[in-house]
PyMOL Python script that loads the backbone (N, CA, C, O; Angstrom):
from pymol import cmd

cmd.read_pdbstr("""\
ATOM      1  N   MET A   1      58.598 -68.495 -66.226  1.00  0.00           N
ATOM      2  CA  MET A   1      59.551 -67.691 -65.953  1.00  0.00           C
ATOM      3  C   MET A   1      57.026 -66.787 -65.140  1.00  0.00           C
ATOM      4  O   MET A   1      55.970 -66.966 -65.747  1.00  0.00           O
ATOM      5  N   PRO A   2      57.201 -66.141 -63.988  1.00  0.00           N
ATOM      6  CA  PRO A   2      56.477 -66.149 -63.587  1.00  0.00           C
ATOM      7  C   PRO A   2      55.408 -64.288 -64.333  1.00  0.00           C
ATOM      8  O   PRO A   2      56.021 -63.304 -63.918  1.00  0.00           O
ATOM      9  N   ARG A   3      54.773 -64.082 -64.770  1.00  0.00           N
ATOM     10  CA  ARG A   3      54.322 -63.017 -65.606  1.00  0.00           C
ATOM     11  C   ARG A   3      54.106 -61.928 -64.499  1.00  0.00           C
ATOM     12  O   ARG A   3      53.845 -61.978 -63.297  1.00  0.00           O
ATOM     13  N   GLU A   4      54.309 -60.998 -65.337  1.00  0.00           N
ATOM     14  CA  GLU A   4      54.072 -59.548 -64.902  1.00  0.00           C
ATOM     15  C   GLU A   4      52.361 -59.339 -64.405  1.00  0.00           C
ATOM     16  O   GLU A   4      51.411 -59.695 -65.103  1.00  0.00           O
ATOM     17  N   VAL A   5      52.267 -58.805 -63.299  1.00  0.00           N
ATOM     18  CA  VAL A   5      50.923 -58.255 -63.468  1.00  0.00           C
ATOM     19  C   VAL A   5      51.160 -56.904 -63.083  1.00  0.00           C
ATOM     20  O   VAL A   5      52.255 -56.688 -62.564  1.00  0.00           O
ATOM     21  N   GLU A   6      50.553 -56.166 -63.191  1.00  0.00           N
ATOM     22  CA  GLU A   6      50.585 -54.588 -63.896  1.00  0.00           C
ATOM     23  C   GLU A   6      48.743 -54.458 -62.334  1.00  0.00           C
ATOM     24  O   GLU A   6      47.548 -54.743 -62.245  1.00  0.00           O
ATOM     25  N   ARG A   7      50.051 -53.746 -61.431  1.00  0.00           N
ATOM     26  CA  ARG A   7      48.935 -53.529 -60.266  1.00  0.00           C
ATOM     27  C   ARG A   7      49.001 -52.046 -60.263  1.00  0.00           C
ATOM     28  O   ARG A   7      49.850 -51.447 -60.922  1.00  0.00           O
ATOM     29  N   PRO A   8      47.593 -51.093 -59.096  1.00  0.00           N
ATOM     30  CA  PRO A   8      48.246 -50.216 -58.800  1.00  0.00           C
ATOM     31  C   PRO A   8      49.465 -49.720 -58.014  1.00  0.00           C
ATOM     32  O   PRO A   8      50.034 -50.524 -57.276  1.00  0.00           O
ATOM     33  N   ARG A   9      49.976 -48.278 -58.125  1.00  0.00           N
ATOM     34  CA  ARG A   9      50.544 -48.313 -56.838  1.00  0.00           C
ATOM     35  C   ARG A   9      50.389 -47.598 -56.038  1.00  0.00           C
ATOM     36  O   ARG A   9      49.845 -46.532 -56.326  1.00  0.00           O
ATOM     37  N   ARG A  10      50.808 -47.867 -54.640  1.00  0.00           N
ATOM     38  CA  ARG A  10      50.135 -47.860 -53.301  1.00  0.00           C
ATOM     39  C   ARG A  10      50.591 -46.595 -53.585  1.00  0.00           C
ATOM     40  O   ARG A  10      51.232 -46.578 -54.635  1.00  0.00           O
ATOM     41  N   VAL A  11      50.453 -45.038 -52.786  1.00  0.00           N
ATOM     42  CA  VAL A  11      51.303 -44.244 -51.954  1.00  0.00           C
ATOM     43  C   VAL A  11      51.330 -44.074 -50.931  1.00  0.00           C
ATOM     44  O   VAL A  11      50.411 -43.529 -50.321  1.00  0.00           O
ATOM     45  N   HIS A  12      52.822 -44.652 -50.199  1.00  0.00           N
ATOM     46  CA  HIS A  12      52.614 -43.966 -48.960  1.00  0.00           C
ATOM     47  C   HIS A  12      53.275 -42.879 -48.126  1.00  0.00           C
ATOM     48  O   HIS A  12      54.463 -42.634 -48.336  1.00  0.00           O
ATOM     49  N   ARG A  13      52.719 -42.326 -47.358  1.00  0.00           N
ATOM     50  CA  ARG A  13      52.230 -41.286 -47.086  1.00  0.00           C
ATOM     51  C   ARG A  13      53.729 -40.933 -45.615  1.00  0.00           C
ATOM     52  O   ARG A  13      54.148 -41.858 -44.919  1.00  0.00           O
ATOM     53  N   THR A  14      54.111 -39.859 -45.515  1.00  0.00           N
ATOM     54  CA  THR A  14      55.071 -39.896 -44.419  1.00  0.00           C
ATOM     55  C   THR A  14      55.028 -39.228 -43.296  1.00  0.00           C
ATOM     56  O   THR A  14      55.234 -38.055 -42.981  1.00  0.00           O
ATOM     57  N   ASP A  15      54.679 -40.320 -42.669  1.00  0.00           N
ATOM     58  CA  ASP A  15      54.075 -39.641 -40.877  1.00  0.00           C
ATOM     59  C   ASP A  15      55.751 -38.877 -40.484  1.00  0.00           C
ATOM     60  O   ASP A  15      56.807 -39.485 -40.310  1.00  0.00           O
ATOM     61  N   TRP A  16      55.523 -37.463 -40.436  1.00  0.00           N
ATOM     62  CA  TRP A  16      56.348 -36.088 -40.214  1.00  0.00           C
ATOM     63  C   TRP A  16      56.353 -36.398 -38.792  1.00  0.00           C
ATOM     64  O   TRP A  16      57.475 -36.513 -38.298  1.00  0.00           O
ATOM     65  N   MET A  17      55.229 -36.578 -37.928  1.00  0.00           N
ATOM     66  CA  MET A  17      55.654 -36.186 -36.539  1.00  0.00           C
ATOM     67  C   MET A  17      56.490 -37.943 -35.682  1.00  0.00           C
ATOM     68  O   MET A  17      56.977 -37.965 -34.552  1.00  0.00           O
ATOM     69  N   ALA A  18      56.410 -39.164 -36.637  1.00  0.00           N
ATOM     70  CA  ALA A  18      56.412 -39.858 -35.858  1.00  0.00           C
ATOM     71  C   ALA A  18      58.371 -40.241 -36.674  1.00  0.00           C
ATOM     72  O   ALA A  18      59.095 -40.974 -36.000  1.00  0.00           O
ATOM     73  N   LEU A  19      58.863 -39.743 -37.858  1.00  0.00           N
ATOM     74  CA  LEU A  19      60.149 -39.626 -38.445  1.00  0.00           C
ATOM     75  C   LEU A  19      60.452 -38.942 -37.367  1.00  0.00           C
ATOM     76  O   LEU A  19      61.256 -39.475 -36.603  1.00  0.00           O
ATOM     77  N   LEU A  20      59.982 -37.782 -37.058  1.00  0.00           N
ATOM     78  CA  LEU A  20      61.180 -36.185 -36.754  1.00  0.00           C
ATOM     79  C   LEU A  20      61.299 -36.695 -35.368  1.00  0.00           C
ATOM     80  O   LEU A  20      62.268 -36.143 -34.846  1.00  0.00           O
ATOM     81  N   SER A  21      60.654 -37.611 -34.465  1.00  0.00           N
ATOM     82  CA  SER A  21      60.449 -37.662 -33.064  1.00  0.00           C
ATOM     83  C   SER A  21      61.050 -38.651 -32.723  1.00  0.00           C
ATOM     84  O   SER A  21      61.192 -39.096 -31.584  1.00  0.00           O
ATOM     85  N   GLY A  22      61.513 -39.126 -33.905  1.00  0.00           N
ATOM     86  CA  GLY A  22      62.610 -41.119 -33.316  1.00  0.00           C
ATOM     87  C   GLY A  22      63.928 -39.659 -34.204  1.00  0.00           C
ATOM     88  O   GLY A  22      64.585 -39.303 -33.226  1.00  0.00           O
ATOM     89  N   LEU A  23      64.241 -39.178 -34.931  1.00  0.00           N
ATOM     90  CA  LEU A  23      65.401 -38.135 -35.610  1.00  0.00           C
ATOM     91  C   LEU A  23      65.695 -37.498 -34.148  1.00  0.00           C
ATOM     92  O   LEU A  23      66.746 -37.908 -33.656  1.00  0.00           O
ATOM     93  N   LEU A  24      64.873 -36.454 -33.263  1.00  0.00           N
ATOM     94  CA  LEU A  24      64.812 -36.502 -32.263  1.00  0.00           C
ATOM     95  C   LEU A  24      65.394 -37.291 -31.400  1.00  0.00           C
ATOM     96  O   LEU A  24      66.550 -36.870 -31.358  1.00  0.00           O
ATOM     97  N   PHE A  25      65.270 -38.506 -30.421  1.00  0.00           N
ATOM     98  CA  PHE A  25      65.244 -39.137 -29.729  1.00  0.00           C
ATOM     99  C   PHE A  25      66.642 -39.515 -29.955  1.00  0.00           C
ATOM    100  O   PHE A  25      67.430 -39.408 -29.015  1.00  0.00           O
ATOM    101  N   ILE A  26      67.142 -40.057 -31.390  1.00  0.00           N
ATOM    102  CA  ILE A  26      68.295 -40.660 -31.815  1.00  0.00           C
ATOM    103  C   ILE A  26      69.301 -40.342 -31.178  1.00  0.00           C
ATOM    104  O   ILE A  26      70.097 -41.022 -30.529  1.00  0.00           O
ATOM    105  N   VAL A  27      69.172 -38.112 -31.612  1.00  0.00           N
ATOM    106  CA  VAL A  27      69.642 -37.959 -31.479  1.00  0.00           C
ATOM    107  C   VAL A  27      70.808 -37.009 -29.808  1.00  0.00           C
ATOM    108  O   VAL A  27      71.952 -36.848 -29.382  1.00  0.00           O
ATOM    109  N   LEU A  28      69.598 -36.751 -29.585  1.00  0.00           N
ATOM    110  CA  LEU A  28      69.756 -36.774 -27.420  1.00  0.00           C
ATOM    111  C   LEU A  28      70.188 -37.760 -27.327  1.00  0.00           C
ATOM    112  O   LEU A  28      71.078 -37.878 -26.485  1.00  0.00           O
ATOM    113  N   GLY A  29      69.791 -38.975 -28.136  1.00  0.00           N
ATOM    114  CA  GLY A  29      70.482 -39.882 -26.996  1.00  0.00           C
ATOM    115  C   GLY A  29      72.228 -39.839 -26.922  1.00  0.00           C
ATOM    116  O   GLY A  29      72.959 -40.105 -25.967  1.00  0.00           O
ATOM    117  N   ILE A  30      72.635 -39.329 -28.538  1.00  0.00           N
ATOM    118  CA  ILE A  30      74.230 -39.828 -28.929  1.00  0.00           C
ATOM    119  C   ILE A  30      74.382 -38.600 -28.005  1.00  0.00           C
ATOM    120  O   ILE A  30      75.098 -39.040 -27.105  1.00  0.00           O
ATOM    121  N   LEU A  31      74.104 -37.265 -27.710  1.00  0.00           N
ATOM    122  CA  LEU A  31      74.351 -36.142 -27.141  1.00  0.00           C
ATOM    123  C   LEU A  31      74.352 -36.649 -26.108  1.00  0.00           C
ATOM    124  O   LEU A  31      75.546 -36.926 -25.998  1.00  0.00           O
ATOM    125  N   VAL A  32      73.884 -36.993 -25.231  1.00  0.00           N
ATOM    126  CA  VAL A  32      73.242 -37.651 -23.613  1.00  0.00           C
ATOM    127  C   VAL A  32      75.013 -38.426 -23.305  1.00  0.00           C
ATOM    128  O   VAL A  32      75.970 -38.086 -22.611  1.00  0.00           O
ATOM    129  N   VAL A  33      74.789 -39.359 -24.061  1.00  0.00           N
ATOM    130  CA  VAL A  33      75.967 -40.892 -24.535  1.00  0.00           C
ATOM    131  C   VAL A  33      77.270 -40.374 -24.058  1.00  0.00           C
ATOM    132  O   VAL A  33      78.034 -40.685 -23.144  1.00  0.00           O
ATOM    133  N   THR A  34      77.259 -39.344 -25.132  1.00  0.00           N
ATOM    134  CA  THR A  34      78.842 -38.438 -25.542  1.00  0.00           C
ATOM    135  C   THR A  34      79.088 -37.359 -24.096  1.00  0.00           C
ATOM    136  O   THR A  34      80.038 -36.695 -23.682  1.00  0.00           O
ATOM    137  N   ARG A  35      77.972 -37.560 -23.728  1.00  0.00           N
ATOM    138  CA  ARG A  35      78.472 -35.516 -22.381  1.00  0.00           C
ATOM    139  C   ARG A  35      78.038 -34.437 -23.084  1.00  0.00           C
ATOM    140  O   ARG A  35      77.346 -33.707 -22.374  1.00  0.00           O
ATOM    141  N   THR A  36      78.176 -34.031 -24.247  1.00  0.00           N
ATOM    142  CA  THR A  36      77.933 -32.949 -24.594  1.00  0.00           C
ATOM    143  C   THR A  36      76.375 -32.473 -23.798  1.00  0.00           C
ATOM    144  O   THR A  36      76.107 -31.308 -24.092  1.00  0.00           O
ATOM    145  N   ILE A  37      75.852 -32.794 -23.340  1.00  0.00           N
ATOM    146  CA  ILE A  37      74.490 -32.699 -22.469  1.00  0.00           C
ATOM    147  C   ILE A  37      74.555 -32.979 -21.274  1.00  0.00           C
ATOM    148  O   ILE A  37      73.962 -33.990 -20.898  1.00  0.00           O
ATOM    149  N   GLY A  38      75.107 -32.376 -20.557  1.00  0.00           N
ATOM    150  CA  GLY A  38      74.903 -32.370 -19.319  1.00  0.00           C
ATOM    151  C   GLY A  38      74.146 -32.387 -18.147  1.00  0.00           C
ATOM    152  O   GLY A  38      74.112 -33.300 -17.321  1.00  0.00           O
ATOM    153  N   ASP A  39      73.444 -31.162 -18.115  1.00  0.00           N
ATOM    154  CA  ASP A  39      72.652 -30.729 -17.653  1.00  0.00           C
ATOM    155  C   ASP A  39      71.223 -31.256 -17.906  1.00  0.00           C
ATOM    156  O   ASP A  39      71.161 -31.443 -19.121  1.00  0.00           O
ATOM    157  N   PRO A  40      69.830 -31.644 -17.230  1.00  0.00           N
ATOM    158  CA  PRO A  40      68.440 -32.205 -17.524  1.00  0.00           C
ATOM    159  C   PRO A  40      67.810 -31.150 -17.679  1.00  0.00           C
ATOM    160  O   PRO A  40      67.146 -31.379 -18.690  1.00  0.00           O
ATOM    161  N   LEU A  41      67.573 -30.131 -17.343  1.00  0.00           N
ATOM    162  CA  LEU A  41      66.874 -28.865 -17.435  1.00  0.00           C
ATOM    163  C   LEU A  41      67.187 -28.698 -19.447  1.00  0.00           C
ATOM    164  O   LEU A  41      66.457 -28.662 -20.438  1.00  0.00           O
ATOM    165  N   VAL A  42      68.603 -28.643 -19.198  1.00  0.00           N
ATOM    166  CA  VAL A  42      68.499 -28.339 -21.087  1.00  0.00           C
ATOM    167  C   VAL A  42      67.956 -29.686 -21.961  1.00  0.00           C
ATOM    168  O   VAL A  42      67.579 -29.687 -23.133  1.00  0.00           O
ATOM    169  N   LEU A  43      68.039 -30.913 -20.961  1.00  0.00           N
ATOM    170  CA  LEU A  43      67.930 -31.700 -22.137  1.00  0.00           C
ATOM    171  C   LEU A  43      66.375 -31.916 -21.741  1.00  0.00           C
ATOM    172  O   LEU A  43      66.137 -32.919 -22.415  1.00  0.00           O
ATOM    173  N   VAL A  44      65.490 -31.690 -21.250  1.00  0.00           N
ATOM    174  CA  VAL A  44      64.265 -32.063 -21.619  1.00  0.00           C
ATOM    175  C   VAL A  44      63.785 -30.586 -21.772  1.00  0.00           C
ATOM    176  O   VAL A  44      62.574 -30.609 -21.993  1.00  0.00           O
ATOM    177  N   GLY A  45      64.334 -29.129 -21.734  1.00  0.00           N
ATOM    178  CA  GLY A  45      64.369 -27.964 -22.423  1.00  0.00           C
ATOM    179  C   GLY A  45      64.086 -28.272 -24.164  1.00  0.00           C
ATOM    180  O   GLY A  45      62.989 -28.409 -24.705  1.00  0.00           O
ATOM    181  N   VAL A  46      65.215 -28.318 -24.695  1.00  0.00           N
ATOM    182  CA  VAL A  46      65.734 -29.541 -25.963  1.00  0.00           C
ATOM    183  C   VAL A  46      64.636 -30.162 -25.961  1.00  0.00           C
ATOM    184  O   VAL A  46      63.864 -29.451 -26.605  1.00  0.00           O
ATOM    185  N   LEU A  47      63.832 -31.542 -25.438  1.00  0.00           N
ATOM    186  CA  LEU A  47      63.275 -32.195 -25.722  1.00  0.00           C
ATOM    187  C   LEU A  47      61.543 -31.600 -26.250  1.00  0.00           C
ATOM    188  O   LEU A  47      60.847 -31.763 -27.253  1.00  0.00           O
ATOM    189  N   VAL A  48      61.426 -31.012 -25.209  1.00  0.00           N
ATOM    190  CA  VAL A  48      59.984 -29.940 -25.423  1.00  0.00           C
ATOM    191  C   VAL A  48      60.081 -29.628 -26.846  1.00  0.00           C
ATOM    192  O   VAL A  48      59.322 -30.048 -27.719  1.00  0.00           O
ATOM    193  N   LEU A  49      61.305 -28.682 -27.036  1.00  0.00           N
ATOM    194  CA  LEU A  49      61.105 -27.715 -28.097  1.00  0.00           C
ATOM    195  C   LEU A  49      61.170 -28.165 -29.489  1.00  0.00           C
ATOM    196  O   LEU A  49      60.559 -27.626 -30.412  1.00  0.00           O
ATOM    197  N   GLY A  50      62.163 -29.470 -29.621  1.00  0.00           N
ATOM    198  CA  GLY A  50      62.346 -30.325 -30.619  1.00  0.00           C
ATOM    199  C   GLY A  50      60.717 -31.180 -31.018  1.00  0.00           C
ATOM    200  O   GLY A  50      60.304 -31.352 -32.165  1.00  0.00           O
ATOM    201  N   LEU A  51      60.140 -31.532 -29.988  1.00  0.00           N
ATOM    202  CA  LEU A  51      58.731 -31.705 -30.069  1.00  0.00           C
ATOM    203  C   LEU A  51      57.813 -31.439 -30.741  1.00  0.00           C
ATOM    204  O   LEU A  51      57.155 -31.973 -31.634  1.00  0.00           O
ATOM    205  N   ALA A  52      57.857 -29.649 -29.683  1.00  0.00           N
ATOM    206  CA  ALA A  52      57.263 -29.647 -30.821  1.00  0.00           C
ATOM    207  C   ALA A  52      57.445 -28.395 -31.966  1.00  0.00           C
ATOM    208  O   ALA A  52      56.918 -27.292 -31.826  1.00  0.00           O
ATOM    209  N   GLY A  53      58.070 -28.681 -32.819  1.00  0.00           N
ATOM    210  CA  GLY A  53      58.574 -28.371 -33.450  1.00  0.00           C
ATOM    211  C   GLY A  53      57.903 -29.538 -34.723  1.00  0.00           C
ATOM    212  O   GLY A  53      57.327 -29.372 -35.798  1.00  0.00           O
ATOM    213  N   ALA A  54      58.393 -30.893 -33.828  1.00  0.00           N
ATOM    214  CA  ALA A  54      57.780 -31.791 -35.093  1.00  0.00           C
ATOM    215  C   ALA A  54      56.380 -31.946 -35.445  1.00  0.00           C
ATOM    216  O   ALA A  54      55.764 -32.518 -36.344  1.00  0.00           O
ATOM    217  N   GLY A  55      56.028 -31.100 -34.228  1.00  0.00           N
ATOM    218  CA  GLY A  55      53.941 -31.095 -34.481  1.00  0.00           C
ATOM    219  C   GLY A  55      53.906 -29.898 -34.639  1.00  0.00           C
ATOM    220  O   GLY A  55      52.961 -29.355 -34.066  1.00  0.00           O
ATOM    221  N   LEU A  56      54.858 -28.970 -35.441  1.00  0.00           N
ATOM    222  CA  LEU A  56      53.899 -28.329 -36.405  1.00  0.00           C
ATOM    223  C   LEU A  56      54.986 -28.142 -37.735  1.00  0.00           C
ATOM    224  O   LEU A  56      54.937 -27.348 -38.675  1.00  0.00           O
ATOM    225  N   VAL A  57      55.756 -28.972 -37.480  1.00  0.00           N
ATOM    226  CA  VAL A  57      55.674 -29.783 -38.637  1.00  0.00           C
ATOM    227  C   VAL A  57      55.085 -30.997 -39.749  1.00  0.00           C
ATOM    228  O   VAL A  57      55.134 -31.311 -40.939  1.00  0.00           O
ATOM    229  N   ALA A  58      54.549 -31.384 -38.542  1.00  0.00           N
ATOM    230  CA  ALA A  58      53.882 -32.516 -39.292  1.00  0.00           C
ATOM    231  C   ALA A  58      52.124 -31.283 -39.316  1.00  0.00           C
ATOM    232  O   ALA A  58      51.533 -31.358 -40.393  1.00  0.00           O
ATOM    233  N   ILE A  59      51.789 -30.802 -38.782  1.00  0.00           N
ATOM    234  CA  ILE A  59      50.094 -29.488 -38.712  1.00  0.00           C
ATOM    235  C   ILE A  59      50.430 -29.292 -40.065  1.00  0.00           C
ATOM    236  O   ILE A  59      49.742 -29.846 -40.922  1.00  0.00           O
ATOM    237  N   VAL A  60      51.693 -28.359 -40.485  1.00  0.00           N
ATOM    238  CA  VAL A  60      51.303 -27.528 -41.822  1.00  0.00           C
ATOM    239  C   VAL A  60      52.323 -29.258 -42.766  1.00  0.00           C
ATOM    240  O   VAL A  60      53.374 -28.891 -43.290  1.00  0.00           O
ATOM    241  N   ALA A  61      52.115 -30.399 -42.885  1.00  0.00           N
ATOM    242  CA  ALA A  61      52.033 -30.958 -43.722  1.00  0.00           C
ATOM    243  C   ALA A  61      50.576 -31.493 -44.106  1.00  0.00           C
ATOM    244  O   ALA A  61      50.166 -31.425 -45.265  1.00  0.00           O
ATOM    245  N   ARG A  62      49.859 -32.003 -43.112  1.00  0.00           N
ATOM    246  CA  ARG A  62      48.777 -32.019 -43.607  1.00  0.00           C
ATOM    247  C   ARG A  62      47.986 -30.917 -44.398  1.00  0.00           C
ATOM    248  O   ARG A  62      47.301 -31.052 -45.412  1.00  0.00           O
ATOM    249  N   VAL A  63      48.259 -29.805 -43.675  1.00  0.00           N
ATOM    250  CA  VAL A  63      47.512 -28.770 -44.672  1.00  0.00           C
ATOM    251  C   VAL A  63      47.959 -28.564 -45.530  1.00  0.00           C
ATOM    252  O   VAL A  63      47.184 -27.789 -46.090  1.00  0.00           O
ATOM    253  N   VAL A  64      49.175 -28.791 -46.437  1.00  0.00           N
ATOM    254  CA  VAL A  64      49.495 -28.861 -47.395  1.00  0.00           C
ATOM    255  C   VAL A  64      48.651 -29.837 -47.591  1.00  0.00           C
ATOM    256  O   VAL A  64      47.498 -29.508 -47.871  1.00  0.00           O
ATOM    257  N   ARG A  65      49.001 -31.360 -47.497  1.00  0.00           N
ATOM    258  CA  ARG A  65      48.100 -32.171 -48.570  1.00  0.00           C
ATOM    259  C   ARG A  65      46.897 -32.538 -48.497  1.00  0.00           C
ATOM    260  O   ARG A  65      46.640 -33.682 -48.872  1.00  0.00           O
ATOM    261  N   GLY A  66      45.758 -31.636 -47.969  1.00  0.00           N
ATOM    262  CA  GLY A  66      44.588 -31.088 -47.896  1.00  0.00           C
ATOM    263  C   GLY A  66      44.124 -32.292 -47.317  1.00  0.00           C
ATOM    264  O   GLY A  66      42.928 -32.529 -47.489  1.00  0.00           O
ATOM    265  N   LYS A  67      44.877 -33.213 -46.587  1.00  0.00           N
ATOM    266  CA  LYS A  67      43.984 -33.766 -45.499  1.00  0.00           C
ATOM    267  C   LYS A  67      44.137 -33.546 -43.405  1.00  0.00           C
ATOM    268  O   LYS A  67      43.306 -34.075 -42.667  1.00  0.00           O
TER     269      LYS A  67
END
""", "prot")
cmd.dss("prot")
cmd.show_as("cartoon", "prot")
cmd.util.cbc("prot")
cmd.orient("prot")
């Protein structure tokens, strides 16, 4: 039986910009496929506002984290 070795646990910090941007694109893709959003201007507006919100969350998370 292998012996368990104590290693310091590495903490992976969440990349909020990537996570929220990915979720935004998934949701927008679902809305386009289901034809809930049909107007391209509305789609671009939601995309820009969503990316701005994700960027704001990422900036606030970095400030709170201290780096």
